[in-house]
C-alpha positions, 0 to 999 in steps of 0.5 A: 533483516533484508539479508535474512528475508533473502535467505528465507526466499532462497532457502525456504520459499522455492517451491520444489526445492523443499520436498514437502511443498513440491506436491502443493506447487505441482497442484497449483501449477497445474491449476494455473496452467488451466487459467493461462498463467505463464509462471508462478513466482517463487524464491522471492518475497512480496511487499504488501500494502500493509508494509510487510513482507509475504512468502508464498511457498513456505512448507508447513513443516518448515514454518517454525524454522522460518519464524525462528530465523525472523526472531534472530533479526528482531522480526516476527509474524505476530498478528499478521492475520486473524481478528486482532489488532494488526501491525501499526502503519505510518507514512514511509517518510515518517521522521524525514518528510519535509512537511512533517509536523511531528514524527509519528514513529515513537507513538507507533512503537508505543502503540505496537507494544500496547497492542501486541498480544493484548489479552483483551483484544485477541479475538475481536469481531473482525480484524482491526487496523490503525494508521498514523500520520504526522505530516501536512500531507496524509500519506498513510491513508488514515481515513481508510483505517479502522482507526486513523490518527493525525498528529497535530498541535492545538492552539496552545502548541500542545501535541495531540491526535485527531482521532478518526474511527470507522474507515475501511474498504471491503464490501462496504467502503466507508471513510472514517468519521472524526470522533475527537478533534484533539486528544493529548498524546499522553492519553492515546493508549487509554483512548484506543483502549476505549475505542476497541473495547466498545467495538469488542462489546458491540461489534457484529459477530453474527455476520462476517460481512458486518463485523468491521467497526465501520459498520458499527460506527455507521449504524450507531453514529453519535451513540458510538462516540458517546459510548467511547467517551463514557468508556474513556472517562471510566478508564481515567476515573475508575481504572486510574488511567493505567496506560497514560504515557509518561514523558520519560517513556516517550523520551526512552522510545524516541531515543531509538528514532534519532535522526542520522547525521549526514557525516554518518551516512557518508559510507564508501561508495563508487565515486560518480557525479552527474556530469560524468553520465552519458547523454542518454544516462543523463536523461534517465537519471533526471527522470529518476530524480524527478520521480524516485527522489523526495526532499528530506528534513535534512537539506543534505539528504534525500529519500529514495524509492527503489522500484519493484514494479517491473515487467515480468514480475508481480508488483512488489515481488523481490527476488532473493538476489534483489533483497540481498542487493537492496541490503547492500544499497542500504549499507552503502547509501542509507546508514543501513536502513530501508523501509517498505512502502504502502505502494509495495516498493522499498525506500532508502531514507538517509541518502546523501545528495552527493551520492545520488548518481552513484546510488542510481547507477547501483540501483540500475544494475540491480534492476530497481531504478525504473523512474516510474514511482507514482506513474501508471506502472507503479500500480498496487496489486495483491497476490490475488488468485495465484496465491490467495485462497480468499481471492475470486480472481487473479491480480498478477496477470491483470497487472502484467497485461496493463504494464506490458502496454505502457513500457514507453517512459515518454508515454508514462510521463505524458500520462502523469501521476495515476494511482492504479489499484488491483484487488483479487477479491472484495477484501480489498488488499489491493486498495482498489476503492482508493485508486484513481482507477480501481480493478476488483476481481469477482467470481461469476459462474466459476469465471473471473470477471473484473469491476472497474471503478474511477475517481477513488482517493487515498487522501494524499495531496495528489488525490484530494480528500479520501473517497471511494471510486465509483463503478463504471458499469457491469463487470468486464472479462479478464481479456478486456481489462487492459483494453478498458484501461487503455480506453480510459487513458485515451479519453483522458488524453483527448479531454484533459486541459494543459497540465491537468492530472488524470484524477482532476480530469475525471472530476471535472469531466465526470464519469460518463465519457469514461464509462462510454469509452470503457463499454465500447471496447467490450468484446467478450461481454458485448451486448447480444453479439453486436460488434462495436467499432469506436474511435477512442479519441472522440468516443464516437461509436458505430454498432454493427 
């Protein structure tokens, strides 16, 4: 599949390489030149927060050819947009995480089959996203989805779902509400049918900004839950529970998700052990082990993240060469499997521990071994105004300006784990609401401006319970955003306790010191032309 994606990037997504798209590319290039963009990435794929791959230069008259090529390798573009049930997402470590209670992959696949081309739900009031988690730690951000499902055992040891409904970002960020503490796994499709049917019946179609299910859940409260339960009972008693999952069906699907035995992963690879590395390489390798390698259910294996966050490339962009190279790494080190992560990277799920040094060396040669996973430069960013017609502002250039300041690995490790999320518009594809630092592009009088928020969480162990960040003041000019981020980080360094993470420091100290530091670095947006001088370590200021 990766090789097919590489072929698409090389053959169909190269802008001027296709005459039909040359004029479009020239127009876009001229527009970006006006805005100061250095280049437009082409000939590459882009990993999205929906764990999909996006191509930005497919000529319309070639799109059917691309879809045909995808179908040849069991991929498609069905329900990747529109007011329908989108692709089901889960933890990138599903089936392999050391803290996993129940493997969510078979259930996700059954839900995918149910939701794909569902005749009743092809034209919902608005898009609809479902996420599933089966581990102790929520790495799927379930509380931020229209429906979030947490696999668990009840007191009798039975498997079922905790059902959350009504989460979402956008103009009105809302955390999902629990409407069922435990639902037997056999009934999940019947219950989802009830949830989506109630939404389809009562969701707002008169106002685009109030059309998501989160608005309905918030407005109706318990009444929404009661109607879902009534609809569910009607499906069970009157319709005969048509979507009840049989054990035989679950077993059939589970057979496609069997664990890979260590012996089958021991494919030919360069022989290299850690002791053979130079002193400098040894230091880099140890950092890579710390940040990019995760424990595995199988103690002989590891899960390894390939970093696609490199200076000079948009976050999540992969060239045709890198896509093809990643396929080689998957074949050599991970039983031929690779996964797209929510953070816009690739994950190899079946790597034998003994082959880690060889994998690191091969990944470094490909340019995807930077040990920054979870650190500041592992930022999430949507394509923004460089590509998206919905965007109000660019994201890629903002990500580039921040990343350029933080290339020193010693500094990144000193700052520790920080979630920086950037969205180019209120649709929130960059998940800015859940970032420890969130950046949102807005349009004011035809100019690009950026709101900055602090303290958001996706629900992970690092971040704590899901919560939207709080905006720290009026919007900043594009030229100020990197300065603002630097001011926030300098404030953290001056006020943190030993071992304290950025997000914990923000919650302990409160927003005011960070807000003051951020506002003091304004230059385009300073008040009445006054020049502000600030000592960021203490946040003391003088105004001329």
